[in-house]
All heavy atoms as TSV, in Angstrom:
chain	resi	resn	atom	element	x	y	z
A	1	MET	N	N	0.850	-1.178	0.000
A	1	MET	CA	C	0.000	0.000	0.000
A	1	MET	C	C	0.891	1.236	0.000
A	1	MET	O	O	1.741	1.407	0.860
A	1	MET	CB	C	-0.884	-0.026	1.242
A	1	MET	CG	C	-1.793	1.144	1.353
A	1	MET	SD	S	-2.916	0.810	2.736
A	1	MET	CE	C	-3.546	2.407	2.990
A	2	THR	N	N	0.682	2.105	-0.951
A	2	THR	CA	C	1.468	3.319	-1.052
A	2	THR	C	C	0.665	4.495	-0.490
A	2	THR	O	O	-0.482	4.710	-0.873
A	2	THR	CB	C	1.833	3.616	-2.526
A	2	THR	OG1	O	2.540	2.489	-3.040
A	2	THR	CG2	C	2.671	4.855	-2.643
A	3	ILE	N	N	1.282	5.203	0.425
A	3	ILE	CA	C	0.646	6.374	1.028
A	3	ILE	C	C	1.538	7.576	0.768
A	3	ILE	O	O	2.729	7.541	1.067
A	3	ILE	CB	C	0.449	6.188	2.540
A	3	ILE	CG1	C	-0.418	4.963	2.804
A	3	ILE	CG2	C	-0.159	7.439	3.162
A	3	ILE	CD1	C	-0.512	4.588	4.261
A	4	THR	N	N	0.959	8.615	0.224
A	4	THR	CA	C	1.730	9.818	-0.043
A	4	THR	C	C	1.505	10.852	1.054
A	4	THR	O	O	0.555	10.759	1.833
A	4	THR	CB	C	1.328	10.451	-1.390
A	4	THR	OG1	O	-0.017	10.936	-1.275
A	4	THR	CG2	C	1.431	9.452	-2.537
A	5	LYS	N	N	2.373	11.821	1.088
A	5	LYS	CA	C	2.227	12.911	2.056
A	5	LYS	C	C	0.897	13.633	1.827
A	5	LYS	O	O	0.212	14.013	2.779
A	5	LYS	CB	C	3.401	13.875	1.916
A	5	LYS	CG	C	3.441	14.951	2.956
A	5	LYS	CD	C	4.701	15.783	2.802
A	5	LYS	CE	C	4.806	16.818	3.890
A	5	LYS	NZ	N	6.059	17.583	3.778
A	6	GLN	N	N	0.495	13.789	0.590
A	6	GLN	CA	C	-0.765	14.450	0.274
A	6	GLN	C	C	-1.960	13.657	0.800
A	6	GLN	O	O	-2.934	14.238	1.275
A	6	GLN	CB	C	-0.895	14.673	-1.241
A	6	GLN	CG	C	0.079	15.713	-1.777
A	6	GLN	CD	C	-0.082	17.055	-1.087
A	6	GLN	OE1	O	-1.194	17.517	-0.858
A	6	GLN	NE2	N	1.027	17.679	-0.738
A	7	ASP	N	N	-1.884	12.320	0.727
A	7	ASP	CA	C	-2.944	11.477	1.292
A	7	ASP	C	C	-3.104	11.757	2.780
A	7	ASP	O	O	-4.217	11.913	3.288
A	7	ASP	CB	C	-2.633	9.991	1.100
A	7	ASP	CG	C	-2.643	9.554	-0.350
A	7	ASP	OD1	O	-3.340	10.192	-1.164
A	7	ASP	OD2	O	-1.942	8.575	-0.659
A	8	VAL	N	N	-1.997	11.821	3.475
A	8	VAL	CA	C	-2.028	12.066	4.921
A	8	VAL	C	C	-2.554	13.467	5.213
A	8	VAL	O	O	-3.393	13.656	6.108
A	8	VAL	CB	C	-0.622	11.866	5.535
A	8	VAL	CG1	C	-0.595	12.259	6.999
A	8	VAL	CG2	C	-0.173	10.421	5.348
A	9	LEU	N	N	-2.094	14.440	4.470
A	9	LEU	CA	C	-2.542	15.820	4.701
A	9	LEU	C	C	-4.042	15.967	4.492
A	9	LEU	O	O	-4.710	16.684	5.240
A	9	LEU	CB	C	-1.770	16.789	3.811
A	9	LEU	CG	C	-0.286	16.932	4.140
A	9	LEU	CD1	C	0.409	17.818	3.110
A	9	LEU	CD2	C	-0.089	17.482	5.544
A	10	ARG	N	N	-4.581	15.266	3.504
A	10	ARG	CA	C	-6.033	15.308	3.284
A	10	ARG	C	C	-6.779	14.697	4.464
A	10	ARG	O	O	-7.825	15.205	4.886
A	10	ARG	CB	C	-6.401	14.585	1.988
A	10	ARG	CG	C	-6.225	15.438	0.743
A	10	ARG	CD	C	-6.877	14.789	-0.469
A	10	ARG	NE	N	-6.204	13.570	-0.885
A	10	ARG	CZ	C	-5.130	13.529	-1.683
A	10	ARG	NH1	N	-4.606	14.642	-2.150
A	10	ARG	NH2	N	-4.603	12.377	-2.018
A	11	LYS	N	N	-6.243	13.619	5.015
A	11	LYS	CA	C	-6.899	12.957	6.149
A	11	LYS	C	C	-6.903	13.830	7.391
A	11	LYS	O	O	-7.892	13.894	8.115
A	11	LYS	CB	C	-6.198	11.638	6.491
A	11	LYS	CG	C	-6.379	10.567	5.478
A	11	LYS	CD	C	-7.701	9.894	5.669
A	11	LYS	CE	C	-7.813	8.709	4.730
A	11	LYS	NZ	N	-9.140	8.200	4.630
A	12	ILE	N	N	-5.790	14.509	7.662
A	12	ILE	CA	C	-5.700	15.275	8.905
A	12	ILE	C	C	-6.370	16.641	8.818
A	12	ILE	O	O	-6.585	17.284	9.838
A	12	ILE	CB	C	-4.244	15.432	9.392
A	12	ILE	CG1	C	-3.431	16.277	8.428
A	12	ILE	CG2	C	-3.599	14.080	9.615
A	12	ILE	CD1	C	-2.086	16.669	8.981
A	13	ASP	N	N	-6.731	17.044	7.640
A	13	ASP	CA	C	-7.328	18.369	7.453
A	13	ASP	C	C	-8.600	18.571	8.276
A	13	ASP	O	O	-8.853	19.670	8.764
A	13	ASP	CB	C	-7.611	18.596	5.970
A	13	ASP	CG	C	-7.690	20.067	5.626
A	13	ASP	OD1	O	-6.999	20.873	6.298
A	13	ASP	OD2	O	-8.438	20.408	4.702
A	14	ASP	N	N	-9.373	17.517	8.466
A	14	ASP	CA	C	-10.658	17.638	9.167
A	14	ASP	C	C	-10.629	17.130	10.612
A	14	ASP	O	O	-11.677	17.016	11.239
A	14	ASP	CB	C	-11.745	16.880	8.399
A	14	ASP	CG	C	-12.022	17.510	7.046
A	14	ASP	OD1	O	-11.931	18.750	6.939
A	14	ASP	OD2	O	-12.317	16.760	6.101
A	15	LEU	N	N	-9.441	16.836	11.142
A	15	LEU	CA	C	-9.370	16.317	12.504
A	15	LEU	C	C	-9.603	17.419	13.534
A	15	LEU	O	O	-9.261	18.580	13.313
A	15	LEU	CB	C	-7.999	15.680	12.768
A	15	LEU	CG	C	-7.647	14.452	11.934
A	15	LEU	CD1	C	-6.255	13.960	12.304
A	15	LEU	CD2	C	-8.669	13.350	12.126
A	16	SER	N	N	-10.139	17.009	14.663
A	16	SER	CA	C	-10.342	17.954	15.768
A	16	SER	C	C	-9.000	18.217	16.448
A	16	SER	O	O	-8.011	17.517	16.210
A	16	SER	CB	C	-11.322	17.361	16.790
A	16	SER	OG	O	-10.713	16.270	17.457
A	17	GLU	N	N	-8.971	19.207	17.330
A	17	GLU	CA	C	-7.741	19.519	18.051
A	17	GLU	C	C	-7.296	18.318	18.890
A	17	GLU	O	O	-6.100	17.999	18.954
A	17	GLU	CB	C	-7.935	20.737	18.944
A	17	GLU	CG	C	-6.653	21.129	19.660
A	17	GLU	CD	C	-6.809	22.374	20.509
A	17	GLU	OE1	O	-7.784	23.136	20.323
A	17	GLU	OE2	O	-5.942	22.574	21.370
A	18	THR	N	N	-8.247	17.657	19.507
A	18	THR	CA	C	-7.925	16.478	20.317
A	18	THR	C	C	-7.308	15.378	19.455
A	18	THR	O	O	-6.298	14.766	19.828
A	18	THR	CB	C	-9.182	15.952	21.031
A	18	THR	OG1	O	-9.686	16.986	21.881
A	18	THR	CG2	C	-8.880	14.707	21.850
A	19	GLU	N	N	-7.894	15.129	18.311
A	19	GLU	CA	C	-7.356	14.108	17.407
A	19	GLU	C	C	-5.964	14.486	16.919
A	19	GLU	O	O	-5.085	13.623	16.823
A	19	GLU	CB	C	-8.299	13.911	16.225
A	19	GLU	CG	C	-9.612	13.270	16.604
A	19	GLU	CD	C	-10.651	13.319	15.503
A	19	GLU	OE1	O	-10.747	14.360	14.801
A	19	GLU	OE2	O	-11.375	12.321	15.347
A	20	LEU	N	N	-5.760	15.757	16.635
A	20	LEU	CA	C	-4.432	16.210	16.208
A	20	LEU	C	C	-3.397	16.014	17.311
A	20	LEU	O	O	-2.260	15.606	17.048
A	20	LEU	CB	C	-4.468	17.684	15.788
A	20	LEU	CG	C	-5.182	17.967	14.475
A	20	LEU	CD1	C	-5.332	19.464	14.278
A	20	LEU	CD2	C	-4.447	17.338	13.303
A	21	ARG	N	N	-3.782	16.283	18.542
A	21	ARG	CA	C	-2.863	16.073	19.674
A	21	ARG	C	C	-2.503	14.595	19.813
A	21	ARG	O	O	-1.353	14.253	20.099
A	21	ARG	CB	C	-3.487	16.573	20.976
A	21	ARG	CG	C	-3.549	18.073	21.069
A	21	ARG	CD	C	-4.245	18.490	22.366
A	21	ARG	NE	N	-4.494	19.903	22.375
A	21	ARG	CZ	C	-3.625	20.807	22.848
A	21	ARG	NH1	N	-2.479	20.418	23.337
A	21	ARG	NH2	N	-3.936	22.088	22.815
A	22	ILE	N	N	-3.474	13.724	19.610
A	22	ILE	CA	C	-3.216	12.286	19.685
A	22	ILE	C	C	-2.228	11.864	18.601
A	22	ILE	O	O	-1.264	11.135	18.869
A	22	ILE	CB	C	-4.531	11.488	19.587
A	22	ILE	CG1	C	-5.384	11.734	20.838
A	22	ILE	CG2	C	-4.263	9.995	19.362
A	22	ILE	CD1	C	-6.809	11.251	20.712
A	23	ILE	N	N	-2.463	12.312	17.393
A	23	ILE	CA	C	-1.566	11.971	16.273
A	23	ILE	C	C	-0.168	12.512	16.530
A	23	ILE	O	O	0.831	11.813	16.336
A	23	ILE	CB	C	-2.120	12.520	14.934
A	23	ILE	CG1	C	-3.470	11.889	14.610
A	23	ILE	CG2	C	-1.116	12.338	13.802
A	23	ILE	CD1	C	-3.446	10.393	14.438
A	24	TYR	N	N	-0.081	13.751	16.980
A	24	TYR	CA	C	1.214	14.374	17.266
A	24	TYR	C	C	1.964	13.587	18.342
A	24	TYR	O	O	3.149	13.275	18.199
A	24	TYR	CB	C	1.009	15.824	17.715
A	24	TYR	CG	C	2.300	16.555	17.961
A	24	TYR	CD1	C	2.981	17.160	16.907
A	24	TYR	CD2	C	2.852	16.636	19.237
A	24	TYR	CE1	C	4.168	17.827	17.127
A	24	TYR	CE2	C	4.041	17.299	19.460
A	24	TYR	CZ	C	4.698	17.894	18.407
A	24	TYR	OH	O	5.882	18.545	18.625
A	25	THR	N	N	1.256	13.213	19.411
A	25	THR	CA	C	1.874	12.457	20.496
A	25	THR	C	C	2.348	11.100	19.995
A	25	THR	O	O	3.450	10.651	20.329
A	25	THR	CB	C	0.883	12.279	21.665
A	25	THR	OG1	O	0.482	13.583	22.114
A	25	THR	CG2	C	1.494	11.505	22.808
A	26	PHE	N	N	1.538	10.453	19.183
A	26	PHE	CA	C	1.934	9.160	18.627
A	26	PHE	C	C	3.218	9.286	17.817
A	26	PHE	O	O	4.139	8.473	17.966
A	26	PHE	CB	C	0.815	8.586	17.748
A	26	PHE	CG	C	1.243	7.343	17.029
A	26	PHE	CD1	C	1.234	6.116	17.678
A	26	PHE	CD2	C	1.678	7.409	15.719
A	26	PHE	CE1	C	1.650	4.969	17.019
A	26	PHE	CE2	C	2.108	6.257	15.059
A	26	PHE	CZ	C	2.084	5.041	15.710
A	27	ILE	N	N	3.294	10.294	16.968
A	27	ILE	CA	C	4.482	10.485	16.135
A	27	ILE	C	C	5.714	10.732	17.002
A	27	ILE	O	O	6.782	10.148	16.764
A	27	ILE	CB	C	4.272	11.637	15.128
A	27	ILE	CG1	C	3.225	11.234	14.087
A	27	ILE	CG2	C	5.591	12.017	14.452
A	27	ILE	CD1	C	2.741	12.370	13.217
A	28	GLU	N	N	5.577	11.574	18.019
A	28	GLU	CA	C	6.705	11.853	18.917
A	28	GLU	C	C	7.148	10.582	19.640
A	28	GLU	O	O	8.354	10.301	19.712
A	28	GLU	CB	C	6.320	12.930	19.935
A	28	GLU	CG	C	6.162	14.304	19.326
A	28	GLU	CD	C	7.441	14.825	18.706
A	28	GLU	OE1	O	8.467	14.858	19.400
A	28	GLU	OE2	O	7.418	15.189	17.517
A	29	GLU	N	N	6.211	9.823	20.163
A	29	GLU	CA	C	6.549	8.587	20.878
A	29	GLU	C	C	7.172	7.563	19.932
A	29	GLU	O	O	8.104	6.843	20.301
A	29	GLU	CB	C	5.307	7.998	21.549
A	29	GLU	CG	C	4.773	8.837	22.689
A	29	GLU	CD	C	5.731	8.916	23.872
A	29	GLU	OE1	O	6.425	7.917	24.158
A	29	GLU	OE2	O	5.786	9.981	24.505
A	30	PHE	N	N	6.674	7.490	18.719
A	30	PHE	CA	C	7.227	6.568	17.726
A	30	PHE	C	C	8.676	6.933	17.419
A	30	PHE	O	O	9.547	6.057	17.362
A	30	PHE	CB	C	6.381	6.596	16.452
A	30	PHE	CG	C	6.903	5.697	15.373
A	30	PHE	CD1	C	6.623	4.343	15.403
A	30	PHE	CD2	C	7.671	6.212	14.343
A	30	PHE	CE1	C	7.110	3.505	14.411
A	30	PHE	CE2	C	8.163	5.378	13.356
A	30	PHE	CZ	C	7.889	4.019	13.382
A	31	ARG	N	N	8.952	8.204	17.228
A	31	ARG	CA	C	10.321	8.643	16.939
A	31	ARG	C	C	11.258	8.339	18.098
A	31	ARG	O	O	12.398	7.915	17.881
A	31	ARG	CB	C	10.339	10.136	16.612
A	31	ARG	CG	C	9.733	10.435	15.257
A	31	ARG	CD	C	9.713	11.907	14.971
A	31	ARG	NE	N	9.215	12.170	13.624
A	31	ARG	CZ	C	8.907	13.358	13.167
A	31	ARG	NH1	N	9.030	14.423	13.946
A	31	ARG	NH2	N	8.479	13.513	11.932
A	32	ILE	N	N	10.797	8.554	19.313
A	32	ILE	CA	C	11.618	8.239	20.490
A	32	ILE	C	C	11.910	6.741	20.534
A	32	ILE	O	O	13.057	6.323	20.748
A	32	ILE	CB	C	10.918	8.713	21.779
A	32	ILE	CG1	C	10.887	10.240	21.833
A	32	ILE	CG2	C	11.592	8.126	23.022
A	32	ILE	CD1	C	9.958	10.815	22.897
A	33	ALA	N	N	10.886	5.926	20.325
A	33	ALA	CA	C	11.061	4.471	20.357
A	33	ALA	C	C	12.014	4.007	19.260
A	33	ALA	O	O	12.866	3.136	19.497
A	33	ALA	CB	C	9.706	3.775	20.218
A	34	GLU	N	N	11.901	4.563	18.084
A	34	GLU	CA	C	12.799	4.206	16.982
A	34	GLU	C	C	14.242	4.576	17.316
A	34	GLU	O	O	15.154	3.795	17.055
A	34	GLU	CB	C	12.368	4.904	15.688
A	34	GLU	CG	C	11.182	4.258	15.014
A	34	GLU	CD	C	11.521	2.904	14.432
A	34	GLU	OE1	O	12.346	2.829	13.502
A	34	GLU	OE2	O	10.968	1.907	14.926
A	35	ALA	N	N	14.452	5.755	17.876
A	35	ALA	CA	C	15.799	6.187	18.249
A	35	ALA	C	C	16.376	5.258	19.309
A	35	ALA	O	O	17.554	4.872	19.240
A	35	ALA	CB	C	15.776	7.625	18.748
A	36	GLU	N	N	15.557	4.883	20.293
A	36	GLU	CA	C	16.021	3.962	21.334
A	36	GLU	C	C	16.333	2.592	20.752
A	36	GLU	O	O	17.349	1.981	21.088
A	36	GLU	CB	C	14.971	3.837	22.432
A	36	GLU	CG	C	14.870	5.065	23.297
A	36	GLU	CD	C	13.761	4.980	24.329
A	36	GLU	OE1	O	12.993	3.978	24.326
A	36	GLU	OE2	O	13.664	5.907	25.140
A	37	ARG	N	N	15.473	2.125	19.880
A	37	ARG	CA	C	15.701	0.814	19.255
A	37	ARG	C	C	16.988	0.829	18.446
A	37	ARG	O	O	17.797	-0.090	18.534
A	37	ARG	CB	C	14.526	0.436	18.356
A	37	ARG	CG	C	14.641	-0.964	17.763
A	37	ARG	CD	C	13.423	-1.311	16.926
A	37	ARG	NE	N	13.387	-0.570	15.689
A	37	ARG	CZ	C	14.018	-0.955	14.567
A	37	ARG	NH1	N	14.734	-2.045	14.551
A	37	ARG	NH2	N	13.920	-0.239	13.463
A	38	ASN	N	N	17.197	1.891	17.692
A	38	ASN	CA	C	18.409	1.986	16.879
A	38	ASN	C	C	19.653	2.079	17.750
A	38	ASN	O	O	20.691	1.525	17.411
A	38	ASN	CB	C	18.326	3.173	15.928
A	38	ASN	CG	C	17.319	2.940	14.824
A	38	ASN	OD1	O	17.000	1.801	14.492
A	38	ASN	ND2	N	16.791	4.013	14.267
A	39	SER	N	N	19.576	2.767	18.876
A	39	SER	CA	C	20.741	2.866	19.748
A	39	SER	C	C	21.035	1.517	20.399
A	39	SER	O	O	22.195	1.168	20.602
A	39	SER	CB	C	20.551	3.953	20.802
A	39	SER	OG	O	19.584	3.590	21.751
A	40	HIS	N	N	20.004	0.718	20.706
A	40	HIS	CA	C	20.220	-0.616	21.265
A	40	HIS	C	C	20.822	-1.542	20.222
A	40	HIS	O	O	21.712	-2.330	20.531
A	40	HIS	CB	C	18.918	-1.217	21.801
A	40	HIS	CG	C	18.429	-0.564	23.044
A	40	HIS	ND1	N	19.084	-0.691	24.244
A	40	HIS	CD2	C	17.369	0.227	23.290
A	40	HIS	CE1	C	18.445	-0.001	25.171
A	40	HIS	NE2	N	17.397	0.572	24.615
A	41	VAL	N	N	20.361	-1.445	18.999
A	41	VAL	CA	C	20.912	-2.271	17.924
A	41	VAL	C	C	22.382	-1.932	17.745
A	41	VAL	O	O	23.229	-2.823	17.652
A	41	VAL	CB	C	20.124	-2.078	16.607
A	41	VAL	CG1	C	20.865	-2.693	15.439
A	41	VAL	CG2	C	18.733	-2.659	16.737
A	42	ASP	N	N	22.719	-0.643	17.706
A	42	ASP	CA	C	24.114	-0.227	17.563
A	42	ASP	C	C	24.944	-0.726	18.739
A	42	ASP	O	O	26.057	-1.204	18.576
A	42	ASP	CB	C	24.224	1.296	17.464
A	42	ASP	CG	C	23.627	1.837	16.176
A	42	ASP	OD1	O	23.447	1.049	15.224
A	42	ASP	OD2	O	23.326	3.040	16.125
A	43	PHE	N	N	24.403	-0.621	19.945
A	43	PHE	CA	C	25.115	-1.043	21.153
A	43	PHE	C	C	25.426	-2.532	21.093
A	43	PHE	O	O	26.545	-2.963	21.318
A	43	PHE	CB	C	24.273	-0.714	22.393
A	43	PHE	CG	C	24.888	-1.224	23.678
A	43	PHE	CD1	C	25.953	-0.560	24.260
A	43	PHE	CD2	C	24.392	-2.365	24.284
A	43	PHE	CE1	C	26.519	-1.025	25.434
A	43	PHE	CE2	C	24.947	-2.829	25.464
A	43	PHE	CZ	C	26.020	-2.158	26.036
A	44	TYR	N	N	24.407	-3.341	20.782
A	44	TYR	CA	C	24.603	-4.785	20.771
A	44	TYR	C	C	25.442	-5.248	19.582
A	44	TYR	O	O	26.198	-6.207	19.698
A	44	TYR	CB	C	23.266	-5.525	20.802
A	44	TYR	CG	C	22.592	-5.405	22.153
A	44	TYR	CD1	C	21.364	-4.780	22.299
A	44	TYR	CD2	C	23.209	-5.911	23.281
A	44	TYR	CE1	C	20.764	-4.655	23.551
A	44	TYR	CE2	C	22.618	-5.798	24.536
A	44	TYR	CZ	C	21.402	-5.172	24.651
A	44	TYR	OH	O	20.818	-5.046	25.888
A	45	SER	N	N	25.353	-4.575	18.471
A	45	SER	CA	C	26.173	-4.983	17.330
A	45	SER	C	C	27.638	-4.680	17.588
A	45	SER	O	O	28.509	-5.371	17.108
A	45	SER	CB	C	25.694	-4.307	16.042
A	45	SER	OG	O	25.901	-2.915	16.110
A	46	ASP	N	N	27.928	-3.653	18.407
A	46	ASP	CA	C	29.306	-3.363	18.786
A	46	ASP	C	C	29.838	-4.417	19.751
A	46	ASP	O	O	31.022	-4.767	19.721
A	46	ASP	CB	C	29.422	-1.979	19.446
A	46	ASP	CG	C	29.227	-0.848	18.448
A	46	ASP	OD1	O	29.298	-1.113	17.237
A	46	ASP	OD2	O	28.991	0.297	18.889
A	47	GLN	N	N	28.987	-4.928	20.624
A	47	GLN	CA	C	29.408	-5.913	21.614
A	47	GLN	C	C	29.565	-7.310	21.005
A	47	GLN	O	O	30.415	-8.073	21.430
A	47	GLN	CB	C	28.411	-6.004	22.763
A	47	GLN	CG	C	28.536	-4.885	23.749
A	47	GLN	CD	C	27.716	-5.177	25.003
A	47	GLN	OE1	O	26.759	-5.928	24.964
A	47	GLN	NE2	N	28.116	-4.583	26.099
A	48	TYR	N	N	28.705	-7.625	20.071
A	48	TYR	CA	C	28.696	-8.975	19.509
A	48	TYR	C	C	28.855	-8.923	17.992
A	48	TYR	O	O	27.897	-9.038	17.260
A	48	TYR	CB	C	27.384	-9.689	19.858
A	48	TYR	CG	C	27.104	-9.723	21.332
A	48	TYR	CD1	C	26.133	-8.886	21.891
A	48	TYR	CD2	C	27.820	-10.552	22.177
A	48	TYR	CE1	C	25.886	-8.907	23.252
A	48	TYR	CE2	C	27.577	-10.583	23.535
A	48	TYR	CZ	C	26.604	-9.753	24.063
A	48	TYR	OH	O	26.358	-9.771	25.416
A	49	PRO	N	N	30.080	-8.732	17.537
A	49	PRO	CA	C	30.273	-8.680	16.073
A	49	PRO	C	C	29.885	-10.009	15.425
A	49	PRO	O	O	30.043	-11.074	16.023
A	49	PRO	CB	C	31.764	-8.420	15.911
A	49	PRO	CG	C	32.377	-8.494	17.257
A	49	PRO	CD	C	31.283	-8.633	18.269
A	50	ARG	N	N	29.388	-9.936	14.235
A	50	ARG	CA	C	28.970	-11.144	13.515
A	50	ARG	C	C	30.090	-11.699	12.696
A	50	ARG	O	O	30.964	-11.127	12.257
A	50	ARG	CB	C	27.790	-10.812	12.601
A	50	ARG	CG	C	26.594	-10.460	13.416
A	50	ARG	CD	C	25.446	-10.105	12.531
A	50	ARG	NE	N	24.358	-9.655	13.381
A	50	ARG	CZ	C	23.126	-9.600	13.033
A	50	ARG	NH1	N	22.774	-9.954	11.838
A	50	ARG	NH2	N	22.200	-9.191	13.831
């Protein structure tokens, strides 16, 4: 499934303030989790070379 930035912008155009806050919080939490996951992968790959 291909999703473009324009598809997303059309969807969020009609969201309420509460819904926008939820989406914003989700994106922030997702980015934090991804950064943590990537730092753990880097940490463990340094400790246990393949």
